[in-house]
C-alpha positions as CSV (number, residue, x, y, z in Angstrom):
1,M,-41.3,83.0,-55.2
2,D,-39.8,80.0,-57.0
3,G,-41.4,78.6,-60.4
4,K,-43.1,75.6,-58.6
5,T,-45.1,78.4,-55.9
6,T,-46.1,80.7,-58.5
7,E,-47.2,78.3,-61.8
8,P,-50.1,77.1,-59.1
9,L,-50.9,80.7,-58.6
10,K,-51.4,81.0,-62.3
11,S,-52.9,78.2,-63.5
12,F,-55.8,79.1,-60.8
13,R,-55.8,82.7,-62.6
14,R,-56.1,81.3,-65.8
15,T,-59.3,77.9,-64.8
16,L,-61.0,81.9,-63.2
17,F,-60.5,84.4,-65.2
18,L,-63.5,84.6,-67.6
19,P,-66.0,83.1,-64.8
20,L,-65.2,86.0,-62.9
21,L,-65.5,88.4,-66.1
22,L,-69.2,86.0,-66.2
23,L,-70.2,86.8,-63.0
24,C,-69.0,90.6,-63.2
25,F,-71.5,90.8,-66.1
26,F,-74.9,88.9,-63.9
27,L,-74.0,91.4,-61.4
28,I,-73.9,94.4,-63.3
29,W,-77.1,93.2,-65.0
30,S,-78.7,91.8,-61.5
31,I,-79.6,95.9,-60.2
32,S,-81.7,96.6,-63.3
33,Y,-83.3,93.4,-63.6
34,F,-84.2,93.6,-59.6
35,V,-85.0,97.3,-60.0
36,S,-87.6,96.6,-63.0
37,T,-89.1,93.1,-61.6
38,L,-89.8,95.1,-57.8
39,L,-90.8,98.4,-59.5
40,I,-93.9,99.2,-57.8
41,N,-92.8,98.0,-55.2
42,V,-90.0,100.6,-55.0
43,S,-92.0,103.6,-56.2
44,A,-94.5,103.0,-53.6
45,S,-91.3,103.0,-50.9
46,F,-90.5,106.1,-51.6
47,N,-93.8,107.7,-52.1
48,V,-92.7,108.6,-55.8
49,P,-94.9,107.7,-59.6
50,I,-94.1,104.4,-61.1
51,G,-93.0,106.7,-64.3
52,T,-90.6,108.8,-61.8
53,A,-89.0,105.9,-60.1
54,S,-88.3,104.2,-63.5
55,Q,-86.0,106.9,-64.2
56,F,-83.6,104.7,-62.0
57,L,-82.3,103.3,-65.0
58,T,-82.0,106.7,-67.2
59,I,-80.0,108.0,-64.5
60,A,-77.5,105.2,-64.6
61,T,-77.7,105.3,-68.3
62,I,-76.6,108.9,-68.8
63,T,-73.8,108.4,-66.0
64,G,-72.3,105.4,-67.5
65,L,-72.5,107.3,-70.7
66,I,-70.3,110.2,-69.2
67,V,-67.8,107.7,-67.4
68,G,-67.7,105.7,-70.5
69,L,-65.9,109.3,-72.4
70,A,-63.8,109.7,-68.9
71,M,-62.9,105.9,-69.5
72,S,-61.1,106.3,-73.1
73,A,-59.2,108.2,-71.5
74,L,-58.4,106.6,-67.9
75,A,-57.3,103.5,-69.9
76,I,-54.5,104.6,-70.9
77,R,-53.6,106.3,-68.0
78,Y,-54.1,103.9,-65.3
79,K,-54.0,99.9,-65.0
80,H,-56.5,98.2,-66.6
81,R,-56.6,95.7,-63.6
82,S,-56.9,98.6,-61.1
83,L,-59.7,100.2,-63.0
84,F,-61.6,96.9,-63.1
85,I,-61.1,96.5,-59.0
86,F,-62.5,99.7,-58.4
87,G,-65.7,99.0,-60.7
88,V,-66.4,96.1,-58.8
89,A,-66.3,98.1,-55.5
90,L,-68.7,100.1,-56.0
91,Y,-71.8,97.4,-56.3
92,P,-71.1,96.3,-52.3
93,I,-71.8,100.2,-51.4
94,L,-75.1,100.7,-53.6
95,A,-76.2,97.3,-52.6
96,L,-76.0,98.4,-49.3
97,I,-77.5,102.4,-50.0
98,W,-80.4,100.3,-52.1
99,S,-81.2,98.3,-48.7
100,F,-80.6,101.3,-46.7
101,A,-81.7,104.5,-48.8
102,P,-84.5,106.5,-46.9
103,N,-85.5,108.7,-49.9
104,F,-85.4,108.8,-54.0
105,A,-82.8,110.9,-53.8
106,T,-80.7,108.3,-52.1
107,A,-81.5,105.3,-54.4
108,A,-80.6,107.9,-57.4
109,L,-77.1,108.2,-55.7
110,A,-77.1,104.6,-55.9
111,S,-77.8,104.6,-59.7
112,V,-75.3,107.0,-60.3
113,L,-72.9,104.4,-59.2
114,A,-74.0,101.6,-60.8
115,G,-74.0,103.6,-64.0
116,V,-69.7,104.4,-62.7
117,G,-69.5,100.6,-61.6
118,G,-71.2,98.8,-64.8
119,A,-69.4,101.5,-67.5
120,M,-65.7,100.7,-65.8
121,I,-66.5,97.0,-65.3
122,T,-68.0,96.0,-69.0
123,I,-65.2,98.2,-70.5
124,M,-62.0,96.5,-69.0
125,A,-64.1,93.1,-69.1
126,Y,-63.7,93.9,-72.9
127,T,-60.3,95.3,-72.6
128,L,-58.9,92.2,-70.6
129,I,-59.6,89.7,-72.7
130,G,-58.2,91.2,-75.6
131,E,-55.4,91.4,-73.9
132,H,-55.2,88.0,-71.8
133,L,-57.3,85.5,-74.3
134,P,-55.9,84.3,-77.9
135,L,-57.9,85.7,-80.9
136,E,-59.5,82.4,-81.6
137,K,-61.3,82.6,-77.6
138,R,-62.2,86.2,-77.9
139,G,-65.6,85.6,-79.8
140,W,-66.5,83.0,-77.9
141,A,-65.9,85.0,-74.5
142,M,-67.9,87.9,-76.3
143,G,-70.7,85.2,-76.5
144,L,-70.7,84.3,-73.1
145,F,-71.0,87.7,-72.0
146,L,-74.1,87.9,-73.7
147,A,-75.3,84.4,-72.3
148,S,-74.4,86.0,-68.7
149,I,-76.8,89.1,-69.0
150,M,-79.5,87.3,-70.2
151,A,-79.2,84.3,-67.6
152,S,-79.6,87.0,-65.0
153,A,-83.2,88.3,-66.2
154,L,-83.4,84.7,-66.0
155,V,-82.6,84.1,-61.9
156,V,-82.7,87.7,-61.0
157,A,-86.3,88.5,-61.7
158,P,-88.1,85.2,-60.2
159,L,-85.1,85.6,-57.2
160,S,-86.4,89.2,-56.7
161,G,-90.1,88.6,-56.7
162,F,-89.6,85.6,-54.0
163,I,-87.5,87.7,-51.5
164,A,-89.2,90.8,-51.7
165,G,-92.7,88.5,-51.1
166,I,-90.8,87.1,-47.9
167,S,-88.6,90.0,-46.8
168,G,-89.7,93.6,-48.6
169,W,-88.1,94.7,-51.7
170,R,-84.7,96.2,-49.5
171,M,-83.9,92.6,-48.6
172,V,-82.9,91.4,-52.8
173,P,-80.2,93.9,-52.8
174,L,-78.7,93.1,-48.8
175,E,-79.4,89.3,-49.1
176,F,-78.7,88.4,-52.9
177,I,-76.8,91.8,-54.3
178,F,-74.5,92.5,-51.9
179,P,-72.9,89.3,-51.0
180,M,-72.4,88.3,-54.8
181,S,-70.5,91.6,-55.3
182,I,-68.2,90.7,-52.1
183,V,-67.8,87.5,-53.9
184,C,-66.9,89.4,-57.1
185,L,-64.3,91.3,-55.7
186,V,-62.0,89.1,-53.6
187,L,-61.9,87.2,-57.1
188,A,-60.9,90.4,-59.2
189,V,-58.2,91.0,-56.5
190,L,-57.0,87.3,-56.7
191,V,-57.4,86.3,-60.5
192,V,-57.4,89.9,-62.2
193,P,-53.7,89.9,-64.4
194,S,-51.8,92.5,-63.6
195,N,-49.5,92.9,-66.1
196,Q,-50.8,95.0,-69.3
197,P,-49.1,95.5,-72.5
198,Q,-48.2,98.8,-73.9
199,P,-48.4,99.9,-77.2
200,N,-45.5,101.6,-77.3
201,S,-42.1,100.9,-75.4
202,E,-40.9,104.1,-76.1
203,A,-43.2,106.7,-74.7
204,Q,-46.6,106.2,-72.8
205,P,-49.5,106.6,-75.3
206,S,-52.0,109.7,-75.2
207,F,-55.3,110.3,-75.1
208,V,-55.4,112.4,-78.2
209,Q,-53.7,110.1,-80.0
210,A,-55.9,107.4,-79.5
211,V,-58.8,109.4,-80.6
212,K,-57.1,110.4,-83.2
213,R,-56.1,106.9,-84.3
214,I,-59.7,106.3,-83.6
215,F,-61.5,108.8,-85.6
216,T,-59.7,109.0,-88.5
217,Q,-60.2,105.9,-90.1
218,I,-63.7,104.7,-91.3
219,S,-64.2,101.6,-90.3
220,P,-64.1,102.2,-86.5
221,I,-66.3,105.0,-87.2
222,A,-68.9,102.6,-88.5
223,C,-68.2,100.0,-86.2
224,L,-69.5,102.8,-83.5
225,V,-72.6,104.5,-85.2
226,S,-73.6,100.5,-85.8
227,T,-72.8,100.1,-81.5
228,A,-75.3,103.2,-81.5
229,M,-78.1,102.0,-83.6
230,I,-78.6,98.6,-82.5
231,A,-78.4,100.1,-79.3
232,F,-81.4,102.6,-80.0
233,V,-83.4,99.3,-80.7
234,V,-84.4,98.8,-77.1
235,F,-86.3,96.1,-78.1
236,P,-87.4,94.5,-74.4
237,Y,-88.1,97.7,-72.7
238,F,-92.0,97.8,-74.3
239,A,-92.5,94.4,-75.2
240,V,-93.7,93.3,-72.2
241,S,-96.3,96.5,-72.1
242,F,-97.2,95.7,-75.9
243,L,-98.5,92.1,-75.4
244,R,-100.5,93.2,-72.0
245,I,-102.4,95.6,-74.1
246,A,-102.7,94.2,-77.6
247,F,-103.3,90.6,-76.1
248,S,-104.9,91.4,-72.8
249,L,-101.8,89.1,-71.1
250,S,-101.8,89.0,-67.0
251,P,-98.5,89.9,-65.6
252,T,-97.2,86.8,-64.9
253,Y,-97.8,85.5,-68.6
254,A,-96.3,88.6,-69.8
255,G,-93.0,87.6,-67.9
256,L,-93.3,84.2,-68.7
257,C,-93.0,85.7,-72.1
258,M,-89.8,87.7,-71.7
259,S,-88.0,84.6,-69.5
260,M,-88.6,82.7,-73.3
261,A,-86.7,85.2,-75.1
262,A,-84.3,85.7,-72.3
263,A,-83.6,82.2,-72.9
264,V,-83.2,81.8,-76.1
265,G,-81.3,85.2,-75.9
266,I,-79.0,82.8,-73.4
267,V,-78.8,79.9,-76.9
268,G,-77.7,82.9,-79.8
269,G,-74.9,84.4,-77.2
270,V,-73.5,81.0,-77.1
271,A,-73.8,80.2,-80.8
272,G,-72.5,83.7,-81.7
273,G,-69.2,82.7,-80.1
274,R,-69.1,79.1,-81.9
275,L,-69.5,80.9,-85.1
276,V,-67.4,84.2,-85.1
277,N,-64.5,82.2,-85.7
278,R,-66.5,80.2,-88.2
279,I,-67.7,82.8,-90.4
280,G,-65.9,86.4,-89.1
281,R,-67.0,89.1,-86.7
282,K,-67.6,91.8,-90.0
283,P,-70.5,88.7,-92.0
284,L,-71.8,87.8,-88.2
285,A,-72.8,90.9,-87.1
286,I,-74.2,92.0,-90.0
287,T,-76.5,88.7,-90.8
288,S,-77.5,89.2,-87.3
289,A,-78.5,93.1,-87.6
290,L,-80.6,91.9,-90.4
291,F,-82.7,89.9,-88.4
292,F,-82.5,92.1,-85.8
293,G,-83.9,95.0,-87.3
294,L,-86.9,92.6,-89.3
295,S,-87.7,90.9,-86.0
296,A,-88.4,94.1,-84.6
297,L,-90.1,95.4,-87.5
298,I,-92.8,92.6,-88.1
299,F,-93.3,92.3,-84.2
300,T,-96.7,94.7,-83.7
301,F,-98.0,93.5,-86.7
302,M,-98.5,89.3,-85.4
303,P,-102.0,88.0,-85.9
304,T,-101.6,86.2,-82.3
305,V,-99.3,85.9,-79.0
306,A,-97.8,83.4,-80.5
307,F,-96.6,84.9,-83.4
308,S,-95.2,87.9,-81.6
309,V,-93.2,86.0,-79.2
310,L,-92.0,83.8,-81.5
311,A,-90.6,87.2,-83.4
312,W,-89.2,88.5,-80.0
313,A,-87.9,85.5,-79.3
314,L,-86.0,85.9,-83.3
315,N,-84.7,89.3,-81.9
316,A,-83.1,87.6,-79.0
317,F,-81.1,85.1,-81.1
318,A,-80.1,87.3,-83.5
319,G,-79.4,89.8,-80.6
320,G,-77.1,87.1,-79.1
321,L,-75.3,87.0,-82.1
322,Y,-74.7,90.2,-82.9
323,F,-73.8,91.4,-79.6
324,T,-71.2,88.8,-80.1
325,G,-70.1,89.8,-83.3
326,L,-69.8,93.3,-83.3
327,P,-67.9,94.0,-79.9
328,S,-65.5,91.2,-80.9
329,L,-65.3,93.8,-84.3
330,N,-64.9,96.8,-81.8
331,L,-62.3,95.1,-80.2
332,E,-59.9,94.3,-83.1
333,Q,-60.4,97.7,-84.7
334,V,-57.1,99.7,-83.1
335,P,-56.2,96.9,-81.1
336,E,-53.1,99.3,-79.8
337,Y,-55.9,101.3,-77.9
338,R,-58.2,98.5,-77.0
339,G,-59.1,100.4,-73.7
340,S,-59.6,103.4,-75.5
341,M,-62.2,102.4,-78.3
342,M,-64.0,100.0,-75.7
343,S,-64.3,103.1,-73.7
344,I,-66.0,104.9,-76.8
345,A,-68.2,102.0,-77.9
346,N,-69.5,101.9,-74.6
347,S,-70.5,105.6,-74.6
348,F,-71.9,105.1,-77.6
349,D,-73.8,102.3,-76.5
350,N,-75.6,104.2,-74.1
351,A,-76.3,107.1,-76.4
352,G,-78.2,105.2,-78.8
353,T,-79.5,103.5,-75.8
354,I,-80.7,106.9,-74.4
355,L,-81.6,108.4,-77.9
356,G,-84.7,105.0,-78.3
357,L,-85.7,105.5,-74.5
358,S,-86.5,108.9,-75.4
359,V,-87.9,108.6,-79.1
360,A,-90.3,105.7,-77.9
361,G,-91.3,107.5,-74.9
362,L,-92.1,110.5,-77.3
363,V,-94.1,108.5,-79.8
364,L,-96.0,106.5,-77.1
365,N,-97.1,110.2,-75.7
366,L,-98.0,111.3,-78.9
367,Y,-99.3,108.7,-80.8
368,A,-100.2,106.0,-78.2
369,S,-98.6,103.7,-81.0
370,F,-96.3,100.6,-80.4
371,H,-96.5,99.8,-84.4
372,L,-95.1,103.2,-84.6
373,V,-91.8,102.5,-82.3
374,Y,-91.3,99.3,-83.8
375,V,-91.8,100.2,-87.2
376,I,-88.6,102.8,-86.1
377,F,-87.0,100.2,-84.5
378,G,-87.1,97.8,-87.3
379,V,-85.6,100.7,-89.9
380,V,-82.9,101.5,-87.5
381,G,-82.2,98.2,-86.4
382,L,-82.4,97.4,-90.8
383,A,-79.9,100.5,-91.6
384,T,-77.1,99.5,-89.8
385,V,-76.9,96.6,-92.2
386,P,-76.0,98.9,-95.3
387,V,-73.5,101.2,-92.6
388,L,-71.1,97.7,-92.2
389,F,-71.2,96.1,-95.2
390,F,-69.5,99.3,-97.0
391,F,-67.8,101.1,-94.3
392,A,-66.6,98.4,-91.5
393,K,-63.3,96.0,-92.1
394,D,-62.5,93.1,-90.1
395,P,-59.0,93.0,-89.6
396,C,-58.8,89.5,-88.3
397,K,-60.8,88.5,-91.2
398,R,-60.8,84.7,-90.5
399,V,-59.2,82.5,-87.3
């Protein structure tokens, strides 16, 4: 094939590469927002309590943690393109399982596949942009990833309610998630580059080398710990319930508050993509962590619903900045082992989320206090600031 034939193909891939990754992030989170929006319908269909049905998220998160650890080795042994495509290929399957699942156990299998696919796509997406985008564009891509997640919340929640109201909840994965996953899979095969640079041309690196390189340096460790600490602050999972109880809001109005926060989060993600190259990865992560923790600390102490929503919006905006700055910092810590570093970071993120959900659930069961839950969230979030300030380093400084 001559150069004239291959150049249009290369241009096609370059043009659609980042949009594909964004669409895949949208796809990953569409499952979570679909389930959370229609949790009552799903639990009734499977004849299980809502609390039991809510464990679909826990199942996916625990699976993602395990897969993240495995990916740190797989990312060295197998092509990143192949791992990414495999993760995307699981979504048409799990969408069909969701649509036709006869019982809770079968639906739980779909959550397991979502945990596997979500972890593989997320880890490889971060790795691929580190390999195929220039340094000055990586932070921008990170910001767009977060914006894509927030956009999923804005679109999928109301769309799920609309489709379920007409055809039932099982039609959401069949009519929306399944066709979108097919589009993602086709584009992944066509667009994702196959070339993968190796850190050592003389010998294939080993998993042991990667782990040793990551865990014998203080900066990567500080970044991983910070990833888990911020993931611990599962602010949105309990915010709607607090607003409904504290201010007697209707589900519709409380849901609107979530949409407003998601919209602000999109702005934060886009702003983070712009700022990361101007002020640096580490300063952006530290500054945003400060406001992220502070907004969680004051959230439940606001005198009116308007001020509480304002605190939530500040948290969402700071989160958009933070989840641009920190992943960008993670990505550059050990460039020769990006796949392993991002895999381990994904596991730390999942571990932090699981711990945050568990601690919050325990506090609510023992003390029925949202105030205490968000004070704990705020303290953990603020504690990230000194960890990053004193121990993390930005190998790239400013671009």
